[in-house]
N, C-alpha and C positions, 0 to 999 in steps of 0.2 A: 508459525513457520516450523516450530519444532514440537515434538510431543509434549502435551501438557503433563505436568507431573502430578504427583499423587495427592490425593486426599489422605486423611489419616488412615484410611483403610488400604491405601496403596493403589486404589483404582483410579482410572481416568475419569475426567469430568466430561461426559459425552456431549453436553451442550456446547462446550468450548470447541470441540472438533467440528460440530455442525456449523458454528459461527465462522470458523476458519474456512470451511468449504464454501459458505455463502460469500465470504469476502473474496475468495478466489474466483467465484463465478462473476462477480462484478468487475474484478480486475481484468479477466480475459475479454469481457465485453468492451471496456474502455480502451484496452490496447488494440483490439480489432478495429474500433472506431478510428484509431489513429494509424492504422495500417502497420502496427508494430514498428513505427518509425523510431520512436524513442529519442527524438531530437526535434529541433525546430523545423516546422513544415515549410515547404517552399512558398505557400500562401495559405491564408485561412480557408477552411472548408475545401481543401484540395480533393477530398474523397466524396464530396457532395455532387453527384451527377444527375440527380433528379429531385423532385419535391419530396419523395419518400425518404431519400438520403438525408435531406435537410431536416426533415421532421425527426428522424431517428437520432441525428446528431444533436438537435436541440433538446430533445427529451433526455438523451443520455447525459448531456452536460449538466442538466438541472438535477437529475435524480441519481446519477452514477458517478460522475467525475469527482474524484477526491474522496468520496464517501466510503468506498470499500477499502481503499488504502488506509483510511482513517481506522477502520475496524481492524485491518491487518496489523497495523502498528500498535494499536491498543492490545491486541492479543499477544504480540511479542513481549510487551511489558508484563502481561499476565503470566505468560509462560516462564519468564524470569522468576517471578514470585513463587510459582508452583515448584520450580526446580530448586529454588533456595529452601523452601519449606521441606521438600523431600530430602535434601541433603542434611538439613538440621535433624530431622527425625531419625536418619540413619547414623548420625554422628560423623558424617563424611565431610572432608574439606570441600569448600565451594568456590571461593574467589579465584584461586589459581586455575582450577579446572574450567570454570566458566570463561575465564580470559582466553585460555587456549582454545576453547570451543569457538569463540568469536574469531580467533586468528584463522582457524580452519574455515569458518564461514567466509572470511575475507578472501581466502584463497579460492574458494568456490566462486565467489563473486567476481574475481578477476577473470576467471575462465568464462563465466556467464557474460560479463561485460564486454568481452572481446566479440561476442556474437550479437549482443543486444545493448545498445547505448542506454536504454531506459532501465538498466539494472538498478534495483533499490537495495540489494543485499549488502553492498559495500557501505551504504549509509547506515544500515542497521548494525553492521559489525562495529563500526567506529562509535556510534552513539550508544550501543550496548555497553561499551566499556564504562561510560559515565553512570550507568546504573549501579555498578559495584559499590562505589562509596555512598550511594543513596540508601543502602541497606540500613545504615545507622540513623537515618533521619526520621523524625516523627511523622506519622501518617498524615496528620492535619497539615503540617508544613508542606509535605509533598503534594497534597491535594490543591493547596493554594497555588503552588508553583505550577502544577499541571494546568490549572484553569488559565492562569496568566499566559502560559506559553501556547496553549491550544487556541485561545482567542487572539493570538498574534498581537499581544500588547506591545512587544518590542517593535513590531512593524508599524503599529499605530503611532508610537512615539516618534519613530524616524519620519513617518509621513507628516506628522504634525510639525515637526521641526523644519522639514523641507518647505512647508507652506508658509511658515513664519520667517524663513530666511530665503526669500526668492533670489534666484541668480540674476545678475545684471543682464540687461537686454543684449543679445548677441549682435555683433557687427555683421556687415554684409559678407565679409570674408568668412566669418565663423558659420553663418547660415549656409553658404556655398559648400564649405567643408563638411558640414553635417549632412547636407543632401547627397554629396558624393559618397560619404561613408555609408549612408543608408542604401544607396544604389549598389555599392560594392557588397554590402551584407546580403541583400536580396540575391545577387548573383552567386555569392558563396553558398547560400542555402540551397539554391537550385542545383549547383554543382554537387554538393554533398548528397542531395536527394537522388540525383542521377546515379551516383556511385552506389548508394545503398540499394537502388532498384536493379542495377544491372551488373554490379561487381567490378572487377574480380574480387574473390573472397578475401585475398590478402589485403587489398585496399580497403574493403569494408572493415576488417578487423583493425587495421591501422587507424582508420577514422574513428572507430568506436573508442579506442583506447587513448586517443589524443583529444580531438575536438569534442567527442562525446562526453568525456569526463569533465572537461572544463565547462561545457554548456550545462551539464547536469548540476554542477556545483553552483553555477551562476543562477540557475532557476531556483535551486533550493534556498539560496540567500535572498534573491529578489522577491520571491513569493512568501518567504517566511516559513516554507515547508520544513526547513531544517529544525528549527526550534519547536514548531508545531508537532513534528514527529517525536521529538524527545518528550514533549509534554504528554503525548499519548502513551509513551513508554511509562512515564511516571503514573499516569492514571491507571494503566494496567497493573502496575506494581501495587498500587493502593487497593485495587479490586481484588487482587490475589490475597493481600493481607486480610481484607475484610471478608473473604470467601463469599462474595455475593452471588456466585454461580452455584452454590449449594442450595438445593430446593428446600426452602422453609417458608412458613406463612409470612414471615417478615419480608423475605426476599421477593416473594410473589407480589406482595403489596408494593414494594419498592419499584419493581419493574412495571407494574400497572401505572403507578404515578409517573414514572419516567416516560412510558409510552404516551400518555395523554399530554404531559407537559412538553416533552421534546417535540411531539407531533404538532402541537399548537404553534410553538416557536418556528418550526420548520415550515409550516403552512404560510405564516406571515412573511418570513424572510425569503421564501421561494417566490412569493408574489412580488416582493420588492426586487428580487434579482431579475424577474421577467420584465418589470417596468423600468428598472434602472440597472442595466448590466454593469458588472464591475470589471475593471481591467487592472493591469499592473501599473499604469501611469496614474499618479495622484497629482492632479493639477489644481484641485479645489477641495473645499471642505465637503462638498457633495460627493466627490470621488472617494474621499477618505471614509465617509459614512457608508457608501455603497460597498466598499471593500470590506469593512467590518461586518456589514450585514451578510455578505456572502460567506465570510469565514464562519459566522454564527450559523448560517444555513447548513454548511457542510457538517459542523459539529452536531447540531441538533438533529438533522436528518439521519446521520450515522447512529446517534443514540436511539432514535426511534426504530431504526432497523434492528439494532441489537435487542431492544426490549421486545419487539414483536416476535422475532425468531425465538428468543428465549421462552416467552410465554407460550407460543405455539408448541414448542418442543416439550415443555413440561406438561402441557395438557395431554399429549399422546406420545410418550417417549419410545414406544415400541411400534407405532403405527404411522402410516402416511409417508410422505416424501422425505421430511427432514431427517428421520433416523437413517435413511438410506445414504445420506450425505456424509455421515460420520467417518467412514473409511477414507474418503477423499481428504477430509481435514486432518486425519491422523498422519497421512503422508503428504502434508502440505508443501514441504520443500520440493519433493519430487513432482507434485502437481504443478507448482509454479514454474519449475524449470522445463517441464515437458510442454507447458503452454508456450514458453518462449521458442522451443524447438519447432512447434507447430507454426507459430507466427512468422518466424524468420524464414522458414522453408516455404511458406505460402507467399509471403509478401516481398521478401528481399532477394538480392542477387545470389544468396546461398542456394536458393531453390527456384521457384516459379517466377519470382519477380512481379507479382500481381499488384504491388502497391501503385495506386494511381490508375489501375486498369479496371478495378471493380469498385462499386460504390459502398458507402457506409452501411446501408441496409444489408447487402449481400455479405459483407465482411462480418457484421455482427451475427448474422444467421449461421455462418460457418463456425464462428467462435462458440456459439451455443451448442451446435452439433458436436464440436470437439469436446466441450466440457461434459456433455452427456456421455460420450465415449470414455472420458476420464473417470466418471462416476462408476460406470460398469467395470472398468478395469480395476479401479481401486478396491471395489467390493470383492472381486475375484482374488486380487493379490493379498488383501488383508485377511481373507479367509484361510490363507495358507502360510502367511508370514506375519511376524510380530511388528514389522516396521517396513516403510517404503525403502526402495533400493538406495536412494540418495541419503535417506536418514540412516541407513545401515552404514554407508560409507562415512558419513559425518561422525557417527558414534564410534566407529572403529578407529578413525583418525584421532578422535578426542581421547580415547582410552588406550591407544597404542596396542590394541589387540583386536583380533577378529571376534565379532559379536555373534551369539546364537541368533539365528534368523527365523527358525521355524516357529509357528504360532504357539504361544504359551511358553516359549523357551526363555524369553527376555522379560525382565521387569520394566515397568514404565520408567522413563528417564526424563 
């Protein structure tokens, strides 16, 4: 989300920018599949209006959902490590400046969250604070902790405990109360959906900053995404320490092994997910196993994507499509926020209100077209300036001074 900082030479690591752009491509697709709702849908598959829509939604869920946010989160931790290394090389203070940087990010997130309930920046800002004390922790310890969190071991433990301590059978009155609560929840979701689709703008913003926040936190806890995200931060921190994105023979071999190993695991777990879909409800040992398998599918497929993109970029770092994506990754925060502007203006009551009016396939197509426009714009912008407009604002607020913006005027940060 922020510029990766420096190698010993002070230069950016181009493949990291490319990976960030690829992550943003996946993010806009999955958000368009959900109509930029950012909250609970009125019913499952509400944007599937044809067989094509259903097919696109199914493929997107298996191959995209959760995978590119996984990469995005990993890169946040990696950027932390790169910035920390850069500060150490310059002999500059780091912890205080990075803390304030996250405070500024949280303020940006509050504005963003008023327009889009699915904002993830506020989660990043608060979890990012936990990275600061991790600077002193041994890399091997961090790797173990990262794997435990990414595989949602805390969620597995909670699920296992729930299976071994079943609740007593509900009474008739309790069943009736539960059915009434479920009906009221469905009605509430439909009301909130109608507000986001038609407005008014003030009511959408109020809803996003109240129910949107509580629903997001509930999802983060229920799904385990909260600690999975922090585990990805830790993994990125370790990757930055180990400098695995420096092109060396050893790192080439590592990414080849990662590609084949992660690809094999992803193929098996994807097949399991197709045959035995996973949900949030864990009522049996089979449910728990399916949930773990899907968590493993998300992690392994994300790792496979990272390995493939890295190897392809290193094969031809000056030719082909991937190098053209680097400017989009350099201004990743600007890209992410402008994607939201596109989404809410297209789908919600802020603009055209097309959510529920067009199908999944059409929405994804529009998202891809917009991303292509972003790539072209970012190439034009970064040929003239050293950072994206929101990155410039973020940096200026961090350092309490206006930053040089012309190309070549600012050092990597």
